C-alpha positions in Angstrom: 33.7 -0.4 1.8 35.1 2.9 1.5 32.5 5.9 0.1 32.1 9.3 0.2 30.5 10.8 3.2 27.3 11.6 2.1 24.6 13.5 3.7 20.9 14.5 3.0 17.6 15.2 5.1 16.0 11.9 6.0 12.8 13.5 7.2 9.5 14.6 4.8 10.3 18.3 2.9 7.8 20.2 4.7 7.4 21.7 8.2 6.8 19.8 11.3 8.2 19.8 14.9 11.3 17.7 13.9 13.6 17.7 11.3 16.6 14.6 10.7 19.7 15.3 8.7 21.9 12.0 8.6 25.4 12.3 8.0 27.0 8.6 6.7 30.7 7.5 6.4 34.2 7.2 7.6 34.3 11.2 8.2 30.8 11.4 9.8 32.1 12.2 12.8 34.3 14.8 12.0 32.1 16.7 9.5 29.5 16.9 12.4 32.1 18.7 14.4 32.7 21.6 12.0 29.4 22.6 12.2 28.2 21.2 15.7 29.0 22.4 18.8 28.0 20.5 22.4 26.8 22.4 25.4 28.9 20.2 27.2 31.8 21.1 25.2 32.4 17.0 24.4 33.2 16.8 20.7 31.7 14.5 18.7 34.0 12.4 17.7 34.5 11.6 21.4 31.3 10.6 21.8 30.1 6.4 22.1 28.0 4.9 19.9 24.1 5.1 20.5 24.9 8.3 22.5 23.6 11.9 22.3 24.2 15.4 23.0 22.4 18.5 22.8 23.8 22.0 21.6 24.1 24.2 18.5 24.7 24.2 14.7 26.8 26.8 13.2 28.3 27.9 10.2 30.9 30.9 10.2 30.2 31.9 13.4 26.7 32.3 13.0 24.3 29.9 14.9 22.1 28.0 12.4 19.3 26.2 15.3 19.5 24.2 18.4 19.9 20.3 17.8 20.4 17.1 19.0 23.9 14.8 17.8 23.1 11.4 17.6 25.8 9.0 17.1 25.6 6.0 15.5 29.3 4.0 15.3 30.3 1.3 12.2 29.1 -1.5 11.8 26.4 -0.7 14.3 24.3 1.8 12.3 21.7 1.6 9.6 24.5 1.6 6.8 27.1 -0.2 8.8 29.1 3.2 8.8 29.6 5.9 11.5 26.2 7.8 11.5 25.8 11.0 13.2 21.6 12.1 13.0 21.5 15.7 13.6 17.8 16.6 14.4 16.8 20.4 14.5 13.4 22.2 14.3 11.7 21.0 10.8 11.3 23.5 8.9 11.8 23.8 5.0 14.5 26.7 5.9 16.3 25.5 8.9 16.7 21.7 7.3 18.2 22.7 3.9 20.3 25.4 6.0 21.7 23.0 8.4 22.1 20.1 5.5 24.2 23.4 3.3 26.0 23.7 6.3 26.7 20.1 6.4 27.5 20.3 2.6 30.2 22.8 2.9 31.8 21.3 5.7 33.0 18.4 3.1 29.9 16.0 3.0 28.5 15.1 -0.4 24.8 14.9 -1.5 23.3 11.8 -0.7 21.4 10.4 -3.8 17.8 8.9 -3.6 18.1 5.9 -1.5 22.4 5.6 -1.5 21.5 4.9 2.7 19.7 1.9 2.0 21.8 1.4 -0.5 25.1 1.5 1.8 23.4 -0.8 4.2 22.9 -3.7 1.3 26.5 -3.7 -0.1 28.0 -3.3 3.3 25.7 -6.2 4.0 23.4 -5.0 6.3 20.3 -6.0 4.2 19.1 -8.0 1.7 17.7 -7.6 -1.4 14.4 -7.8 -0.3 14.3 -5.9 3.2 16.3 -2.9 0.6 12.7 -3.2 -1.1 10.8 -3.5 1.5 12.4 -0.1 3.4 10.1 2.3 0.3 6.9 -0.2 0.9 6.9 0.4 4.4 8.0 4.6 3.7 4.5 3.9 1.2 2.4 1.7 2.9 -1.4 3.4 2.7 -2.9 0.7 5.2 -2.3 -1.6 8.2 -2.2 -5.0 5.9 0.5 -3.3 3.2 2.8 -1.9 6.4 2.6 -5.4 8.1 3.7 -7.5 4.8 6.2 -4.7 4.0 7.7 -5.1 7.6 7.2 -9.3 7.4 9.9 -8.7 4.3 12.1 -5.8 5.9 12.4 -8.6 8.8 13.7 -11.3 6.3 10.3 -13.3 5.9 11.1 -13.8 2.2 14.4 -14.1 2.4 14.0 -17.3 4.5 11.7 -18.8 2.4 13.9 -18.5 -0.6 17.3 -19.7 1.8 15.6 -22.9 2.3 15.1 -23.6 -0.9 18.2 -22.5 -1.9 19.8 -25.1 1.4 17.7 -27.8 0.2 19.1 -27.4 -3.6 23.0 -27.2 -2.3 22.6 -29.8 0.5 21.1 -31.9 -2.4 23.9 -31.0 -4.9 26.7 -31.7 -2.5 25.3 -35.1 -1.1 24.9 -36.0 -5.3 28.6 -34.8 -5.8 30.0 -36.5 -2.6 28.3 -39.7 -3.6 29.6 -39.9 -7.5 32.9 -38.5 -6.9 33.8 -40.8 -3.8 32.0 -44.1 -3.9 34.5 -46.2 -2.0 33.8 -44.3 0.6 31.0 -45.1 3.4 28.4 -42.5 2.0 24.7 -42.8 1.6 23.2 -43.6 -2.1 21.3 -40.7 -3.7 17.9 -42.4 -4.8 16.1 -40.9 -7.7 13.0 -40.7 -5.4 15.1 -38.6 -3.2 16.2 -36.1 -5.7 12.9 -35.6 -7.2 11.3 -35.2 -3.7 13.6 -32.1 -3.0 13.0 -30.8 -6.4 9.4 -31.1 -6.0 9.5 -29.2 -2.9 11.4 -26.5 -4.1 9.1 -25.9 -7.0 6.0 -26.2 -4.4 7.5 -23.1 -2.4 8.5 -21.2 -5.3 4.8 -21.7 -7.3 3.4 -21.0 -4.3 5.3 -17.4 -3.8 4.4 -16.4 -7.2 1.5 -17.2 -6.7 0.7 -14.6 -4.0 2.0 -12.1 -6.0 -1.3 -10.8 -7.3 -2.4 -10.8 -3.0 0.6 -8.7 -2.2 0.0 -6.1 -4.7 -3.4 -5.5 -3.4 -2.4 -5.4 -0.1 0.6 -3.1 -1.6 -1.3 -0.9 -3.8 -5.0 -1.4 -3.3 -7.7 -2.8 -4.9 -8.7 -0.7 -8.4 -12.3 0.0 -7.6 -15.0 0.8 -10.3 -18.1 2.4 -9.6 -20.1 1.5 -12.7 -23.6 1.8 -14.1 -25.8 3.7 -16.2 -26.5 7.2 -15.8 -28.4 8.4 -12.5 -28.5 5.1 -10.9 -26.9 6.9 -7.5 -22.9 6.2 -8.6 -21.7 9.4 -7.5 -23.7 9.7 -4.3 -21.8 6.0 -3.6 -18.7 8.3 -4.0 -19.7 10.8 -1.8 -20.1 8.3 0.7 -17.2 6.4 0.6 -14.9 9.1 0.3 -16.4 10.9 3.2 -17.1 14.1 1.1 -18.5 15.4 -1.9 -16.0 14.1 -4.5 -18.3 14.3 -7.4 -20.9 16.2 -8.2 -24.7 14.6 -7.7 -27.5 15.8 -9.9 -30.8 14.9 -11.2 -29.5 15.7 -15.2 -28.3 12.1 -16.7 -24.9 12.2 -17.6 -23.3 14.9 -14.9 -20.2 12.3 -14.4 -18.1 12.8 -17.6 -15.0 11.6 -16.9 -13.5 9.8 -14.1 -13.0 10.9 -11.1 -10.6 9.6 -8.4 -9.8 9.0 -5.0 -8.3 6.3 -2.9 -10.0 5.1 0.6 -8.9 2.9 3.5 -11.7 0.0 4.0 -10.4 -2.3 7.0 -7.0 -3.3 6.4 -7.7 -2.9 2.1 -6.8 -0.1 -0.1 -9.9 0.7 -2.6 -8.3 3.3 -5.5 -11.8 4.2 -6.2 -13.3 5.9 -10.2 -16.4 7.3 -10.7 -17.2 6.5 -14.0 -19.5 8.1 -16.5 -23.1 6.5 -17.5 -23.0 3.8 -19.8 -25.2 4.7 -22.4 -25.1 5.5 -25.9 -25.0 8.6 -26.6 -24.7 11.6 -29.6 -23.4 14.2 -27.0 -19.3 14.3 -28.2 -18.2 14.9 -24.8 -20.0 12.4 -22.9 -19.3 10.0 -25.7 -15.5 9.6 -24.6 -16.4 9.7 -20.7 -18.5 6.3 -21.4 -15.7 5.1 -23.8 -13.0 5.9 -20.7 -15.5 4.0 -18.5 -15.6 1.1 -20.3 -12.0 0.8 -20.7 -11.4 1.3 -16.5 -13.9 -1.5 -17.0 -11.8 -3.8 -18.4 -8.5 -2.9 -16.1 -10.1 -3.1 -12.8 -9.7 -5.3 -9.6 -13.3 -4.7 -8.3 -16.1 -3.9 -9.8 -19.3 -2.1 -7.9 -22.1 -2.6 -10.3 -24.7 0.2 -9.8 -29.0 -0.9 -10.8 -31.7 1.6 -9.7 -34.4 -0.7 -8.6 -37.2 1.4 -9.8 -36.1 0.6 -13.4 -36.2 -2.1 -15.5 -32.7 -3.6 -17.0 -32.2 -2.7 -20.3 -28.7 -3.1 -22.5 -26.5 -1.1 -20.9 -27.6 -3.1 -17.5 -27.1 -6.8 -19.5 -23.7 -5.4 -20.7 -22.6 -4.0 -17.4 -24.1 -7.8 -15.6 -21.6 -9.4 -18.4 -18.8 -7.3 -17.6 -18.8 -8.2 -14.1 -18.9 -11.8 -14.6 -14.6 -11.8 -15.1 -14.2 -9.6 -12.6 -14.7 -9.8 -8.5 -17.7 -7.7 -8.1 -20.8 -6.6 -5.8 -23.8 -5.5 -7.1 -25.7 -2.5 -5.6 -29.0 -2.1 -5.5 -30.0 1.7 -5.5 -33.4 3.7 -4.6 -35.0 0.7 -3.3 -37.6 2.8 -1.0 -39.0 3.0 -4.8 -41.6 0.5 -6.3 -39.7 -2.6 -7.4 -39.4 -3.0 -10.6 -35.7 -3.9 -11.2 -34.7 -7.7 -12.3 -33.3 -9.2 -8.6 -33.7 -12.8 -9.5 -31.5 -12.6 -12.4 -28.9 -10.1 -10.9 -28.1 -12.9 -8.2 -27.6 -15.4 -10.4 -25.2 -13.4 -12.5 -23.3 -11.1 -9.2 -22.9 -13.6 -5.8 -22.6 -10.4 -3.7 -25.3 -7.8 -3.5 -25.6 -5.3 -1.6 -29.0 -3.0 -1.0 -29.1 0.6 -0.6 -32.5 1.8 1.0 -34.7 4.1 3.1 -34.4 3.4 6.5 -37.9 2.9 7.3 -37.3 1.6 11.4 -35.8 3.6 13.5 -32.3 2.0 13.4 -30.1 5.1 15.1 -32.0 4.5 18.4 -30.5 1.4 18.5 -27.1 2.0 17.1 -27.3 5.0 19.0 -25.1 7.2 16.2 -26.5 9.5 13.1 -28.2 8.6 10.1 -25.1 9.5 8.1 -23.0 7.2 9.7 -25.4 4.5 9.6 -25.0 5.5 5.8 -21.4 5.0 5.2 -20.7 2.3 8.4 -23.1 -0.3 6.2 -21.8 0.4 3.3 -18.3 0.2 4.0 -19.0 -2.9 5.3 -20.1 -4.2 2.3 -16.6 -3.1 0.2 -14.5 -4.6 3.0 -16.1 -8.0 3.1 -15.6 -7.8 -0.9 -12.0 -6.7 -1.0 -11.0 -9.4 1.5 -12.6 -11.9 -1.3 -10.6 -10.3 -3.3 -7.0 -10.5 -2.1 -7.5 -13.3 0.7 -8.8 -15.4 -2.1 -11.5 -17.0 1.2 -15.0 -17.6 0.3 -17.4 -15.3 2.1 -21.1 -15.0 2.0 -22.2 -11.1 3.0 -25.1 -11.6 5.0 -27.5 -9.0 6.8 -30.6 -10.3 5.9 -31.7 -12.6 3.1 -28.0 -13.3 2.4 -27.4 -9.7 1.5 -26.0 -6.9 2.8 -28.4 -4.1 3.7 -27.2 -0.3 3.2 -29.5 1.9 5.6 -29.5 5.2 3.4 -31.6 8.5 4.6 
């Protein structure tokens, strides 16, 4: 297919060591020749594919920057066209100046995703692989990157092709058997048709059932930290975030809006939301925050339900426990160094997984050879990691460290 020769900055828009300007199309080599002088004197149009040359980029007789020109010749390139990649210094001004020189030499600006679009139109990749490119670029965890890479390498396409080929083979067999009864063609039985169709349905249903799992790996789990005022929600948010994201005071109702952050726990991304304390209030501003918290509870993929060990369960706690039944949840029992007034048995009957946050009353740091702060974060992350594994893999794990629960050391 013939298209205009296009160009764009292929690296991130920011300061860096190297910036890459990609030129793709029938005239890519000729355009590069107009702005690039190799120190060897060799023209870009004379270079073989998969070779590079060092030189300078210029325009109107003025040198712009030193660069390396890397040549890919059709069809052995990402887009399936002739491609030249100019690697220059990665400053914002320099990359834009080089791009401007390329455009002035005859290239057209590439649209967003156009290189991948051309790769698809030229038969280099299929639609599933094209969609995987942006997933690889935007991956925020090892799991997301691995999943996207598998799709990019054709894992999904191969499964779909397998189903398509089985159905086509069965249809061809059925057609030949019906159209040429005089030929010695094996009879098509109802059982064989049903077996092929059932197999296709099972394979496709399996792909559909794995969609939620894939979205979790790709986009992360919307995790809500909820509980009544002053149970320690903001402290947990800060521990997971690794810095003071939320304001922590002993005044009830400090958090009035949703405070958000994203953290990676193991191979899973948690999209954290620290919410306003759940309670009835006459304060108009706090009431808005509580309403937002309740709405976020209805939409979350993982709930960290926080309770104060030193206070008895009240109506708001019971409502939170009821909400926890409809989503994957972890009960976080805070302030366990204080006298116990909380009905933990009731919580454990309704929420399967419990994490205790307690004052370290034994010299744990001497055994683990690390600071108390590191211990705090490590143990809390272990609990959340196991729970997030539960959600996205649909496996059943049991958080065990002591008395079938995970213990979190908090000093």
